C-alpha positions in Angstrom: 0.0 0.0 0.0 3.0 2.3 -0.4 1.5 4.1 -3.4 -1.7 4.9 -1.4 0.1 5.9 1.8 2.5 8.2 -0.2 -0.4 9.5 -2.4 1.2 8.4 -5.6 -1.3 8.1 -8.4 -1.5 4.8 -10.3 -3.6 3.1 -12.9 -3.2 -0.6 -13.5 -5.3 -2.5 -16.0 -5.7 -6.3 -15.9 -6.2 -7.9 -19.2 -8.8 -10.7 -19.2 -10.4 -12.3 -22.2 -10.6 -9.3 -24.6 -7.1 -8.4 -25.8 -5.7 -4.9 -25.0 -3.1 -4.8 -27.7 -4.4 -1.5 -29.2 -3.8 0.2 -25.8 -0.5 -1.6 -25.2 0.8 -0.2 -28.5 0.2 3.4 -27.2 2.7 2.9 -24.3 6.2 1.7 -23.7 6.7 -2.0 -24.1 8.2 -3.6 -21.0 7.3 -7.3 -21.0 8.7 -7.5 -17.5 8.0 -9.7 -14.5 5.2 -8.2 -12.3 6.9 -7.1 -9.1 6.0 -4.7 -6.3 9.2 -2.8 -6.7 8.8 -2.4 -10.4 5.3 -1.0 -10.0 6.3 1.4 -7.3 9.2 2.6 -9.5 7.0 3.0 -12.6 4.5 5.2 -10.8 7.2 7.3 -9.0 6.4 10.9 -10.2 10.1 11.5 -10.9 10.3 8.7 -13.6 9.2 9.2 -17.2 6.7 6.3 -17.3 4.5 7.4 -14.4 1.8 9.0 -16.6 -0.7 6.7 -18.2 -1.6 3.2 -17.4 0.3 0.0 -16.8 -1.2 -3.0 -18.5 -0.9 -6.5 -17.0 -1.2 -9.5 -19.3 -0.7 -13.0 -18.0 0.9 -11.7 -14.7 3.5 -9.7 -16.6 3.8 -6.0 -17.0 3.3 -5.8 -20.8 3.5 -2.0 -21.1 3.6 1.3 -19.1 2.5 4.9 -19.9 -0.4 3.6 -22.0 -3.3 5.9 -23.2 -6.8 4.7 -22.4 -10.3 5.9 -23.6 -12.1 8.1 -21.1 -15.7 7.3 -20.1 -18.3 9.7 -21.4 -20.6 9.1 -18.4 -21.9 12.5 -17.4 -23.2 11.3 -14.0 -19.8 10.6 -12.5 -18.7 12.4 -9.4 -16.6 15.5 -9.9 -14.2 14.0 -7.4 -13.1 11.4 -10.0 -10.2 12.6 -12.1 -8.7 11.5 -15.4 -7.2 8.2 -14.0 -10.6 7.1 -12.7 -12.3 8.1 -15.9 -9.8 6.2 -18.0 -10.2 3.1 -15.7 -14.0 3.3 -16.2 -13.6 3.9 -19.9 -11.4 0.9 -20.6 -13.7 -1.4 -18.6 -16.7 -0.1 -20.5 -15.1 -1.0 -23.8 -13.5 -4.3 -22.8 -13.8 -7.0 -20.1 -10.6 -5.7 -18.4 -10.5 -4.8 -14.7 -8.6 -1.8 -13.4 -7.3 -0.5 -10.1 -6.7 3.2 -9.4 -4.8 4.9 -6.6 -5.8 8.6 -6.3 -3.0 11.0 -6.3 -5.0 13.5 -4.3 -6.5 11.3 -1.6 -4.6 8.0 -1.7 -8.0 6.3 -2.0 -7.8 2.9 -3.7 -10.5 2.0 -6.2 -11.4 -1.1 -8.3 -13.2 -0.8 -11.6 -15.0 -3.6 -13.6 -17.8 -3.4 -16.2 -17.7 0.4 -16.0 -18.5 0.3 -12.3 -16.2 1.7 -9.7 -15.8 0.5 -6.1 -13.9 3.0 -3.9 -12.3 3.2 -0.5 -10.8 -0.2 -0.6 -8.3 -1.7 1.9 -5.6 -4.2 0.8 -7.6 -7.3 1.7 -10.8 -6.2 -0.1 -8.7 -5.1 -3.1 -7.0 -8.5 -3.2 -10.4 -10.3 -3.1 -11.7 -8.3 -6.0 -8.6 -8.9 -8.1 -8.8 -12.7 -7.4 -12.4 -12.7 -8.3 -11.8 -10.8 -11.5 -9.0 -13.1 -12.6 -10.6 -16.3 -11.6 -11.5 -18.5 -14.7 -15.0 -18.0 -15.8 -17.3 -21.0 -16.0 -19.9 -21.5 -18.7 -23.5 -21.5 -17.4 -23.9 -25.1 -18.6 -21.1 -26.2 -16.3 -22.5 -24.3 -13.4 -25.9 -25.9 -13.5 -26.0 -29.4 -12.1 -26.7 -32.3 -14.6 -30.0 -33.1 -12.9 -31.3 -29.5 -13.4 -30.1 -29.5 -17.0 -32.2 -32.7 -17.7 -35.2 -31.2 -15.9 -34.9 -27.9 -17.8 -34.7 -29.8 -21.1 -37.8 -31.8 -20.3 -39.6 -28.5 -19.5 -38.6 -27.0 -22.8 -39.7 -30.0 -24.8 -43.0 -30.2 -22.9 -43.7 -26.6 -23.8 -43.1 -27.3 -27.5 -40.5 -24.5 -27.8 -37.0 -24.5 -29.0 -34.0 -23.0 -27.3 -30.7 -22.2 -28.9 -27.6 -22.8 -26.7 -25.5 -19.7 -26.0 -22.1 -19.3 -24.4 -23.3 -17.5 -21.3 -20.8 -17.2 -18.6 -21.0 -16.7 -14.8 -18.4 -16.3 -12.2 
């Protein structure tokens, strides 16, 4: 929590299923091991890479100083600055997750699906990251076989047809 306690702003984007190569290409390629020390160094305001986002792909720092799209949501709090708006924007356009450390307040936020959760401590942030990076299960796998058979019988009895879709749940 050094970044938060020292009020050093940070924006870290976690790539999930939708590739972020277009955003990675706007920054400086690193392809480096993901370490605490490297993240703290990147976001130090006295280093050239501190502006912009760090993008994590497969637990590696793929790039730093990346440009992201800003959300166009007019209902956001005026307290949220450019980092927060970029985090929200990239998660509206992709399935990525993002974490933000506010430079002004040190408040830690997590963003997913265009929704921001603020005022996080280290354990709640860790839980949200783990949940976001957990493999997604297809709906068919989540429903027990007995329920699938019963549902199929219901559909056949009603004389309707259902088309299978790739619906996912966490």
